[in-house]
C-alpha angles and dihedrals in degrees: 000000000000126000125220123222125181116188123183123217131188094243144015094249093060092047091051091050089053090050091050092047091049091051088051090052089052090054087054088052092241093121133023113210128198091185141350124190134173112217115201126195104203124214089258089057096252119137120230123189116210103201121193095212124048109213088185093064094045091048092050093050093048092045092049091050094050092040090054092049092049090043089057089062090060095037091248105101096154094051090046092049092049094048092043092049093050092047092046092050091051092049092045092051091054094047117099118197127177119001113022111256093215091054092050091050091051093051089043090060088067093056120099114256109269094025131105142201135211117224114201125187102196124194094185139338143183094239097191089061102033099049095054090046093054100033096082089065090064115209134153123258104234102169139011137164091225124113115264090256094049091047092052090050089051092050090052092049091050092048091050092048091049090051091051091048093057 
């Protein structure tokens, strides 16, 4: 089962650095992510989701491939690929994988204008390596799916890691 973590940061740049660092930790096999999204609350109050994976592009590519194959059956591969690509893009754009977009937008409404948050859906992690790597960025844990006891333990570990980083 995956655990959700939402961590608020004072600006978009810091949140993006945290996302990049987390992706680097995943490459080192220290954390396994199901999803990671940066949620930005702009100065005008609008919420922008910065997704790592574009389901629109993947849907378009898959649709174009299958459309082309089916189009070959009717001797119209280019028309089939075009229709398949358009359909795949539409389906991909409407697909929501990982953390629910509506939920992230709702939580994003509580951020200060100009700030951002990182939403992580974590399958598993080596906490004693991940927490110290992310602690120097600061941030405030605003939401988790952990039990109250586990969340308090996490807050203590983050505070200790931030103290050690100073």
